[in-house]
C-alpha positions as CSV (number, residue, x, y, z in Angstrom):
1,X,87.6,95.1,53.7
2,X,83.9,94.7,53.0
3,X,82.4,94.8,49.5
4,X,82.1,98.2,47.9
5,X,78.7,97.6,46.4
6,X,75.4,96.7,48.2
7,X,73.2,94.1,46.6
8,X,70.3,96.5,46.8
9,X,70.2,100.3,46.9
10,X,70.4,101.9,50.4
11,X,67.1,103.0,51.9
12,X,66.8,105.7,54.5
13,X,64.0,106.2,57.1
14,X,61.8,109.2,56.3
15,X,61.7,110.5,59.9
16,X,59.3,108.7,62.2
17,X,56.8,108.0,59.5
18,X,57.6,104.3,59.3
19,X,58.5,104.6,55.6
20,X,61.9,104.4,54.0
21,X,63.0,105.9,50.7
22,X,65.9,105.0,48.4
23,X,68.8,107.3,49.4
24,X,69.0,108.9,45.9
25,X,66.0,110.7,44.5
26,X,65.2,113.3,41.9
27,X,65.1,117.1,42.3
28,X,63.0,119.1,39.8
29,X,64.0,122.8,40.1
30,X,64.2,124.6,36.7
31,X,62.9,121.5,34.8
32,X,60.3,123.6,33.0
33,X,63.1,124.9,30.8
34,X,63.1,121.6,28.8
35,X,59.8,119.9,29.3
36,X,60.4,117.0,26.9
37,X,63.7,116.1,28.5
38,X,62.2,116.5,32.0
39,X,59.4,114.1,31.3
40,X,61.7,111.5,29.8
41,X,64.1,111.9,32.8
42,X,61.5,111.6,35.5
43,X,60.0,108.5,34.0
44,X,63.5,106.9,33.5
45,X,64.4,107.8,37.0
46,X,61.5,105.9,38.3
47,X,62.5,102.9,36.3
48,X,66.0,103.1,37.9
49,X,64.4,103.2,41.4
50,X,64.8,106.9,42.0
51,X,61.3,107.0,43.6
52,X,61.7,110.2,45.7
53,X,60.6,113.1,43.5
54,X,60.8,116.5,45.0
55,X,59.1,119.6,43.6
56,X,57.5,122.9,44.8
57,X,54.7,125.2,43.8
58,X,57.2,128.1,43.1
59,X,59.2,126.1,40.6
60,X,58.4,127.6,37.3
61,X,55.3,129.2,38.8
62,X,53.6,125.8,39.0
63,X,54.9,124.6,35.6
64,X,57.2,122.0,37.2
65,X,54.4,120.5,39.2
66,X,52.4,120.1,36.0
67,X,55.3,118.4,34.4
68,X,55.7,116.0,37.3
69,X,52.0,115.3,37.1
70,X,52.3,114.4,33.5
71,X,55.3,112.2,34.2
72,X,53.5,110.3,36.9
73,X,50.4,109.6,34.9
74,X,49.7,105.8,35.4
75,X,52.7,105.3,37.7
76,X,51.8,107.5,40.7
77,X,52.0,104.6,43.1
78,X,55.7,104.1,42.2
79,X,56.7,107.6,43.4
80,X,57.4,109.1,46.9
81,X,56.0,112.5,45.9
82,X,57.0,115.7,47.8
83,X,56.0,119.3,47.2
84,X,56.5,122.5,49.1
85,X,54.3,125.5,50.0
86,X,55.4,129.0,49.2
87,X,56.2,130.7,52.6
88,X,54.4,133.8,51.4
89,X,51.1,131.8,51.3
90,X,51.7,129.6,54.4
91,X,48.9,131.0,56.6
92,X,46.5,128.3,57.7
93,X,44.0,129.0,54.9
94,X,46.7,129.8,52.4
95,X,48.4,126.5,53.1
96,X,45.2,124.6,52.6
97,X,44.5,126.4,49.3
98,X,48.1,126.0,48.1
99,X,48.0,122.2,48.7
100,X,44.8,121.8,46.8
101,X,46.3,123.7,43.9
102,X,49.5,121.6,44.0
103,X,47.4,118.4,44.0
104,X,45.5,119.5,40.9
105,X,48.7,120.4,39.1
106,X,50.3,117.1,40.1
107,X,47.1,115.1,39.1
108,X,47.1,113.2,42.4
109,X,44.8,112.9,45.5
110,X,47.7,113.0,48.0
111,X,51.3,114.0,48.6
112,X,53.7,111.6,50.4
113,X,55.2,114.7,52.1
114,X,54.5,118.4,52.1
115,X,57.1,120.9,53.3
116,X,57.3,124.6,54.3
117,X,59.8,125.8,51.7
118,X,61.5,128.2,54.2
119,X,60.4,130.2,57.3
120,X,58.3,133.1,56.1
121,X,56.0,135.8,57.4
122,X,53.3,133.5,58.8
123,X,53.4,132.0,62.3
124,X,54.6,128.4,62.2
125,X,51.6,127.4,64.4
126,X,49.2,128.3,61.5
127,X,51.2,126.4,58.9
128,X,51.6,123.3,61.1
129,X,47.8,123.4,62.0
130,X,47.1,123.3,58.2
131,X,49.5,120.5,57.7
132,X,47.8,118.4,60.4
133,X,44.4,119.1,58.9
134,X,45.7,118.0,55.5
135,X,47.0,114.8,57.1
136,X,43.6,114.1,58.7
137,X,42.0,114.7,55.4
138,X,44.3,112.2,53.7
139,X,45.7,114.8,51.3
140,X,49.3,114.5,52.7
141,X,50.9,111.5,54.4
142,X,53.4,113.6,56.5
143,X,55.0,117.0,56.5
144,X,58.3,118.7,57.2
145,X,60.3,121.9,56.7
146,X,63.1,123.2,54.5
147,X,66.1,125.5,55.0
148,X,65.7,125.4,58.8
149,X,68.8,125.7,61.0
150,X,69.0,124.0,64.4
151,X,67.5,127.0,66.3
152,X,64.5,127.1,64.0
153,X,64.1,123.3,64.2
154,X,64.0,123.6,68.0
155,X,61.3,126.3,67.8
156,X,59.3,124.1,65.4
157,X,59.6,121.1,67.7
158,X,58.3,123.2,70.6
159,X,55.1,123.7,68.5
160,X,54.9,120.3,66.7
161,X,56.8,117.8,68.8
162,X,57.8,114.8,66.8
163,X,55.5,115.5,63.9
164,X,58.3,117.0,61.7
165,X,59.4,114.3,59.3
166,X,62.2,116.0,57.5
167,X,64.3,119.1,56.9
168,X,65.5,119.8,53.4
169,X,68.8,121.7,53.2
170,X,71.6,122.5,50.8
171,X,74.3,119.9,51.2
172,X,77.3,119.1,49.0
173,X,81.0,118.5,49.3
174,X,82.0,122.2,49.3
175,X,79.1,123.2,51.5
176,X,78.8,120.9,54.6
177,X,77.6,123.6,57.1
178,X,74.7,121.4,58.1
179,X,77.1,118.8,59.6
180,X,77.9,121.2,62.5
181,X,74.6,121.3,64.2
182,X,71.6,120.7,61.9
183,X,72.5,117.1,61.0
184,X,73.2,116.1,64.6
185,X,70.0,117.7,65.8
186,X,68.0,115.8,63.1
187,X,69.7,112.6,64.1
188,X,68.8,113.0,67.8
189,X,65.1,113.7,66.9
190,X,64.6,111.2,64.0
191,X,64.2,114.0,61.5
192,X,65.3,112.9,58.0
193,X,67.8,115.2,56.2
194,X,67.1,115.8,52.5
195,X,70.1,117.3,50.8
196,X,69.4,119.4,47.6
197,X,72.1,120.5,45.1
198,X,74.4,117.6,46.1
199,X,76.7,118.5,43.2
200,X,76.9,122.2,44.2
201,X,74.5,123.7,41.7
202,X,76.7,123.1,38.7
203,X,80.1,123.8,40.2
204,X,81.0,120.1,40.6
205,X,81.9,119.2,37.1
206,X,84.2,122.1,36.6
207,X,86.3,121.5,39.7
208,X,90.0,120.9,39.0
209,X,91.9,120.8,42.3
210,X,93.2,118.3,44.8
211,X,89.6,117.4,45.9
212,X,88.5,116.7,42.3
213,X,91.6,114.5,41.7
214,X,90.9,112.6,44.9
215,X,87.3,111.9,43.7
216,X,88.6,110.6,40.4
217,X,91.2,108.4,42.1
218,X,88.6,106.9,44.5
219,X,86.1,106.4,41.7
220,X,88.6,104.5,39.7
221,X,89.3,102.1,42.5
222,X,85.5,101.3,42.8
223,X,84.9,101.2,39.0
224,X,82.6,104.2,39.7
225,X,82.5,107.9,38.8
226,X,83.4,111.0,40.8
227,X,79.7,111.9,40.9
228,X,78.9,108.6,42.5
229,X,81.7,109.0,45.0
230,X,80.4,112.4,46.0
231,X,76.9,111.1,46.6
232,X,78.2,108.1,48.5
233,X,80.2,110.4,50.8
234,X,77.2,112.6,51.6
235,X,75.1,109.5,52.3
236,X,77.7,108.0,54.6
237,X,75.9,108.8,57.8
238,X,72.9,106.6,56.7
239,X,70.5,109.5,57.5
240,X,70.7,111.8,54.5
241,X,68.5,111.5,51.4
242,X,69.8,113.3,48.3
243,X,67.8,114.8,45.5
244,X,70.1,115.7,42.6
245,X,68.4,117.3,39.6
246,X,69.2,116.2,36.1
247,X,67.5,115.7,32.8
248,X,70.5,113.8,31.4
249,X,69.8,110.0,31.2
250,X,73.5,109.2,31.7
251,X,73.6,111.2,34.9
252,X,70.4,109.5,36.1
253,X,72.0,106.1,35.6
254,X,75.1,107.3,37.6
255,X,72.9,108.6,40.4
256,X,71.0,105.4,40.6
257,X,74.1,103.3,40.9
258,X,75.5,105.6,43.6
259,X,72.8,104.2,45.9
260,X,74.7,100.9,46.1
261,X,78.2,102.3,46.5
262,X,80.0,102.1,49.8
263,X,83.3,103.8,50.6
264,X,86.0,102.5,52.8
265,X,86.7,104.4,56.1
266,X,90.1,105.6,54.8
267,X,88.5,107.0,51.7
268,X,85.9,108.9,53.8
269,X,88.7,110.3,55.9
270,X,90.6,111.4,52.8
271,X,87.6,113.1,51.4
272,X,86.9,114.7,54.8
273,X,90.3,116.3,54.6
274,X,90.1,117.3,51.0
275,X,86.7,119.0,51.5
276,X,87.0,120.3,55.0
277,X,84.1,121.3,57.2
278,X,84.6,125.0,57.6
279,X,83.7,126.9,60.8
280,X,79.9,127.6,61.2
281,X,78.8,131.0,60.1
282,X,75.3,130.9,61.5
283,X,72.1,129.7,59.8
284,X,72.0,127.4,56.8
285,X,72.9,128.4,53.3
286,X,70.1,128.9,50.7
287,X,70.6,128.1,47.1
């Protein structure tokens, strides 16, 4: 058997951009509810190497972007910063305006990636044209989509070709729908998968069943925690980036150490059985 810990955290390519990002990052949804804890957590996360910080203009009506901007004051260069445009605003001119507003709230002159939060009422051609203009202006480094299934991705690629850097989707042990078609599609076309809610939006800690017991057993054998094992399982393909949200410093430390954990094939197989991939129901789940 090989070692269960890597010397350095696993890094994953961010699509075809030529950049790689530490496999575990930081989500920010609802962080406006405790601003002081959020600021402390975001800064501590950067110290732990959780460089990928994901936010969106709709989070707290812009309040979360302002928090992130405060957290990154003086350390912006250490972060891989991602935000998302509200689909209701994602016309060509609306996207341009929304990006400018996000940049002001985030106190930065550029985003490392800018995403369409989900498919909305505006033609993708308009949104993507705006993204390309923003790239040309140096205001974003790359762009992608969120909550797209494989059919929507194919439609997007007909318009944009290989310009789509990532697809952000819900992904956790009890919701592995994206493994049917979305993840394979993204692998084939070098589109990074970014998994949000990797602990199931709060359901993880309260689980008390065979799967939870298996997580605990595997964790004990690695001197790890069940949360770390769950993240390591989701990252097993080497293509998925994960953005758990937490303001708890203990959980941040756990998340950071999960980026160096490697599971044995038999452990992956056991988890695959305990958290089975259910039949596809069409589309991708939204939070």
